[in-house]
C-alpha positions in Angstrom: 33.9 -54.3 11.6 30.9 -53.5 8.4 31.7 -50.8 5.9 30.5 -47.8 6.0 29.4 -44.5 4.1 28.9 -41.7 6.5 27.9 -38.2 6.3 27.0 -35.5 9.1 26.9 -32.2 7.7 25.8 -30.4 10.6 27.1 -27.3 12.3 26.9 -26.9 16.0 26.7 -23.7 17.7 27.0 -24.7 21.1 27.4 -22.1 24.1 24.9 -19.6 26.2 25.7 -17.0 23.0 24.6 -19.6 20.1 21.4 -18.0 19.4 23.2 -14.9 18.2 24.7 -16.5 15.4 21.4 -17.3 13.9 21.7 -14.1 11.4 24.8 -15.1 10.6 24.2 -18.3 9.4 21.5 -17.3 7.0 22.4 -14.3 5.9 21.8 -14.1 2.2 20.6 -17.7 1.5 17.0 -17.4 1.9 14.2 -15.1 1.0 11.5 -17.4 3.1 11.2 -19.2 6.4 8.7 -21.3 8.3 9.0 -20.9 12.1 8.0 -24.1 13.3 7.5 -24.5 16.6 5.1 -26.6 19.8 4.1 -23.9 22.8 3.9 -20.4 23.8 7.0 -21.5 26.3 9.3 -19.9 23.9 7.3 -16.7 23.7 7.2 -16.8 27.7 11.3 -17.4 28.6 11.8 -14.7 25.5 13.5 -16.8 22.8 10.7 -15.9 20.3 11.8 -12.4 20.7 15.3 -13.2 20.2 14.8 -15.3 16.9 12.2 -12.7 15.8 15.1 -9.9 16.3 17.9 -11.9 14.8 15.3 -12.5 11.7 14.7 -8.6 11.6 18.4 -7.6 11.3 18.3 -9.8 7.7 15.0 -8.1 6.7 13.5 -11.7 5.7 10.5 -12.9 5.0 8.8 -15.7 7.7 5.8 -17.1 8.4 4.7 -19.4 11.6 3.3 -22.5 12.0 2.7 -23.8 15.7 1.3 -26.1 17.9 3.7 -29.5 17.7 2.3 -32.0 20.4 4.9 -34.6 21.8 5.0 -37.3 19.6 4.3 -35.3 16.5 1.0 -35.7 14.5 0.7 -36.2 10.7 -2.2 -33.9 10.6 0.1 -30.6 11.0 2.9 -32.0 8.7 0.3 -32.3 6.1 -0.7 -28.4 6.8 3.2 -27.3 6.8 3.3 -28.8 3.7 0.5 -26.9 2.6 1.3 -23.7 3.1 5.5 -24.2 2.9 4.3 -25.1 -1.0 1.8 -22.3 -1.2 3.9 -19.5 0.5 6.9 -20.6 -1.7 9.3 -21.5 2.1 12.6 -22.3 1.2 13.8 -22.7 4.6 12.1 -24.1 7.5 13.9 -23.4 11.0 12.4 -25.6 14.2 12.5 -24.1 17.6 12.6 -26.8 20.2 12.6 -30.4 21.0 13.0 -33.6 19.1 8.9 -33.5 18.1 9.4 -29.6 16.7 12.5 -30.7 15.0 10.5 -34.3 13.7 7.5 -32.5 12.4 10.3 -30.4 10.4 12.0 -32.3 8.7 9.1 -34.0 7.6 7.4 -30.6 6.8 11.0 -30.2 4.4 10.8 -33.2 2.9 6.8 -32.8 2.0 6.9 -29.1 0.6 9.1 -30.7 -2.3 7.8 -34.3 -2.6 5.0 -35.0 -4.9 2.3 -37.4 -3.9 1.4 -38.6 -0.2 4.6 -38.1 2.4 3.1 -41.3 4.1 3.8 -43.5 1.6 7.5 -42.5 2.7 7.0 -43.2 6.4 5.0 -46.5 5.0 8.4 -47.5 3.4 6.5 -47.7 -0.1 9.0 -45.0 -1.5 11.7 -42.6 -0.7 12.3 -39.5 -0.6 14.7 -37.4 -3.3 14.4 -34.0 -1.7 14.3 -31.7 1.1 14.1 -28.5 2.0 17.4 -26.9 4.3 16.0 -26.9 8.1 17.8 -25.4 10.9 17.0 -26.0 14.5 17.2 -24.1 17.9 17.5 -26.9 20.0 15.1 -26.5 23.7 14.9 -29.8 24.5 18.0 -32.3 24.2 16.3 -36.1 24.5 16.1 -37.3 20.4 19.6 -36.1 18.7 17.3 -34.9 16.0 19.6 -31.9 16.0 22.1 -33.9 13.5 20.3 -36.9 13.2 19.2 -38.2 9.6 15.7 -39.7 10.9 12.2 -37.9 11.4 9.0 -40.0 13.4 6.3 -39.0 13.4 2.4 -40.2 14.2 -0.6 -40.9 11.5 -3.7 -40.2 14.0 -5.1 -42.3 11.1 -4.4 -45.9 12.7 -2.7 -44.9 15.7 0.9 -45.3 13.5 4.4 -43.7 14.3 7.0 -44.4 12.1 9.8 -42.8 10.7 11.8 -42.2 7.3 15.8 -42.1 7.6 17.5 -40.3 5.2 20.9 -38.1 4.8 18.8 -35.5 3.5 17.2 -34.7 6.6 20.1 -33.9 8.3 19.4 -30.4 9.4 22.2 -27.3 7.8 22.8 -26.2 11.4 21.9 -26.6 15.2 22.2 -23.7 17.9 22.9 -25.7 21.2 22.5 -23.0 24.3 22.4 -25.0 27.7 20.5 -22.3 29.6 17.5 -22.8 27.1 16.8 -26.3 29.2 17.4 -24.7 32.6 13.8 -24.8 33.0 13.0 -28.4 31.6 11.0 -29.8 34.8 12.6 -32.8 36.3 10.5 -35.7 34.5 11.1 -34.5 30.8 14.9 -33.7 31.7 14.5 -37.8 33.2 12.8 -38.7 30.0 15.4 -37.2 28.2 17.9 -38.6 29.3 16.3 -42.1 28.8 16.0 -41.5 25.6 19.2 -40.5 24.9 20.8 -43.6 26.6 18.5 -45.8 24.8 20.2 -44.1 21.3 23.3 -45.3 22.8 22.2 -48.8 23.5 20.5 -49.4 20.3 23.7 -49.1 18.5 26.0 -50.6 21.7 23.7 -54.1 21.7 25.4 -55.4 17.8 26.4 -58.8 16.7 29.0 -56.9 14.9 32.8 -58.1 16.1 35.8 -55.7 16.1 34.1 -52.6 16.7 36.5 -51.8 19.8 36.5 -47.8 18.9 32.8 -47.5 19.2 32.4 -50.0 21.5 34.5 -47.2 23.7 33.1 -44.4 23.0 29.8 -46.1 24.0 30.7 -46.7 27.2 32.3 -43.8 27.9 28.8 -41.9 26.6 26.6 -43.6 28.7 28.8 -43.6 32.0 28.9 -39.3 31.1 25.2 -39.4 30.8 24.2 -41.6 34.0 27.0 -39.1 36.0 25.2 -36.0 34.6 22.1 -37.3 35.0 22.4 -37.9 39.2 24.2 -34.6 39.5 20.6 -32.8 37.8 18.8 -35.3 39.7 19.8 -33.4 43.0 20.1 -30.0 41.5 18.2 -29.2 37.9 19.8 -25.6 37.2 23.4 -27.1 36.9 24.1 -25.5 34.3 27.7 -28.2 33.3 25.5 -31.1 33.7 23.0 -29.5 31.1 25.7 -28.7 28.9 26.9 -32.6 29.3 23.2 -33.7 28.6 23.2 -31.8 25.6 25.8 -32.7 23.8 25.6 -36.7 24.6 22.3 -36.3 23.0 24.0 -35.7 19.8 26.8 -37.4 20.4 23.7 -40.3 20.8 22.2 -40.6 17.9 23.9 -38.6 14.9 25.5 -41.6 13.7 29.1 -41.6 15.0 28.4 -44.2 17.8 26.9 -46.6 14.9 30.1 -46.6 12.5 31.0 -49.9 11.5 28.0 -52.3 13.2 24.9 -53.1 13.0 22.2 -51.2 15.0 19.3 -52.9 16.5 16.4 -50.6 17.2 13.8 -53.2 18.5 13.1 -51.8 21.1 12.4 -48.3 19.8 9.7 -50.1 17.3 8.1 -51.9 20.0 8.1 -48.6 22.3 6.3 -46.8 19.3 3.0 -49.0 19.6 2.4 -48.1 22.7 3.2 -44.4 22.2 1.1 -44.6 19.0 -2.2 -46.2 20.9 -1.6 -44.2 24.3 0.6 -41.1 23.8 2.7 -42.3 26.2 6.4 -40.1 26.4 9.3 -41.5 24.1 11.5 -41.6 27.1 9.0 -43.3 29.2 8.0 -46.3 26.9 11.7 -46.9 26.5 12.5 -46.8 30.4 10.1 -50.1 30.4 10.4 -51.7 27.2 14.4 -51.6 27.0 14.8 -53.4 30.3 12.2 -56.3 29.1 14.2 -56.3 26.1 17.5 -56.8 27.6 15.9 -59.6 30.0 14.4 -61.5 26.6 17.4 -61.5 24.3 20.5 -61.3 26.2 21.3 -65.2 26.0 22.1 -63.9 22.5 25.2 -62.8 23.2 25.9 -63.0 26.9 29.5 -61.9 26.7 28.4 -58.3 25.1 26.0 -57.8 28.1 28.5 -58.9 30.5 31.0 -56.4 29.2 28.6 -54.1 29.6 27.8 -54.8 33.4 31.8 -54.1 34.0 32.2 -51.3 31.4 29.6 -49.6 32.4 28.3 -50.4 36.1 31.8 -51.2 37.3 30.5 -54.5 38.4 33.6 -56.7 39.8 34.1 -60.0 37.9 34.6 -62.0 41.4 34.2 -65.4 39.7 31.4 -64.4 38.1 30.5 -65.9 35.0 29.2 -64.3 32.0 25.4 -64.8 32.5 25.7 -64.2 36.3 27.2 -60.8 34.8 24.6 -60.0 32.5 22.4 -60.5 35.1 23.9 -57.4 37.1 24.2 -55.1 34.7 20.8 -55.4 33.4 19.5 -55.0 36.9 21.7 -52.2 37.6 20.6 -50.4 34.5 16.6 -51.1 36.1 18.4 -49.7 39.3 19.4 -46.8 37.7 16.1 -45.8 35.6 14.3 -46.3 39.0 17.0 -43.5 40.6 16.2 -41.1 38.2 12.3 -41.2 38.9 11.9 -43.5 35.5 8.7 -46.5 35.2 10.3 -49.7 34.3 6.8 -51.3 34.1 3.5 -50.7 31.9 1.5 -50.9 35.5 3.5 -47.9 36.9 3.0 -45.6 34.1 -0.9 -46.9 34.1 -0.7 -48.2 30.2 -3.3 -51.1 29.9 -2.2 -54.2 28.7 -5.0 -55.5 27.1 -3.7 -54.5 23.7 -0.4 -57.0 23.5 -1.3 -59.0 20.2 -2.6 -55.9 18.5 1.0 -53.6 19.3 2.7 -56.7 18.4 0.9 -57.0 14.8 1.6 -54.2 14.3 5.1 -53.8 15.3 6.2 -56.8 13.0 3.8 -56.3 10.4 4.5 -59.8 8.3 8.3 -59.6 9.2 10.3 -59.1 12.1 12.1 -56.1 14.3 15.5 -56.0 15.4 18.9 -57.6 14.6 20.5 -58.7 17.9 17.7 -60.8 18.2 15.2 -61.3 15.1 12.3 -60.5 17.2 8.8 -61.8 15.3 5.3 -60.8 16.8 5.0 -63.7 19.4 8.6 -62.4 20.6 7.4 -59.1 21.0 4.0 -60.0 23.3 6.6 -62.0 25.5 8.4 -58.7 25.7 5.2 -56.6 26.7 4.6 -59.5 28.9 8.1 -59.0 30.5 7.4 -55.5 30.7 3.8 -55.9 32.6 
């Protein structure tokens, strides 16, 4: 197990009455709040009115910035930064899913940053401060409600990049599973795929002696899969929605990665698909992860064999590790198909003529991943496997 330094300050307020806690969470702390959200859906389902009622209890000033799209755009972030600076915003409240939260995090960082924030996304500099922010979660998927990361797409160059810093962890996350009952099937399953992928990016490691987090990760994946199957039959099952919501948080707040080296190659490879074509993040992961598995499993066949046995309960039955590894990969791909996710680029109508460009943008002059270092030619081969 590796040494680590872990902080997770986000207060989780969970339950069907959790939105009513907003005024107490904000009371006496902030003078100008930015409400940041995506579509008008929160006005149609009554959430917006509930939030405004809570703010009116406090008699606090607020301004609004809506319009966040899936795969949040840097242009809107820049607009939010300008507003936050001009209006002396001292708190950002994100109402939505991962895209809204990531956009809010970037605004929170940029509001106290001198210079071009995109430099931090490109790794040329780092942030040193950020406004505090809170979350009302409506779409469990990315785990951004308590994570240290933000991912934003810059339309200039179609680049999807991230900043990871503990300064970006929200102060609180309000999590009411009832808010997710209206999510359509395809969004629900794409979110579930994202949650599982966050666990897998940590699970597939070369770090030895990480038994606790191995077991926690396996249990989390089994829990998500079991409840995904319940929602596959009944999208209105509150208990399954609740399990998925809290699993999304645990999958990406850092606990499952304690003491182990993460990978993140599949996310980086998938980001290039989203950057060029705007594909839903969970969809890209459903396509790329099985291809990545097939390409790298021989780097640590024993770990893939464990994945097959502990997650999918595949009987060893005189199988060697390679046979188990292949069976586990096939079982994972079968699960994705079971919940309606595409596992090939062709199934999602994604062009296959830009592999070299995507690999170049993904790796730059280096490589991605740690389970196996992947260079441009490796990434191209993974795209080929995903055709």
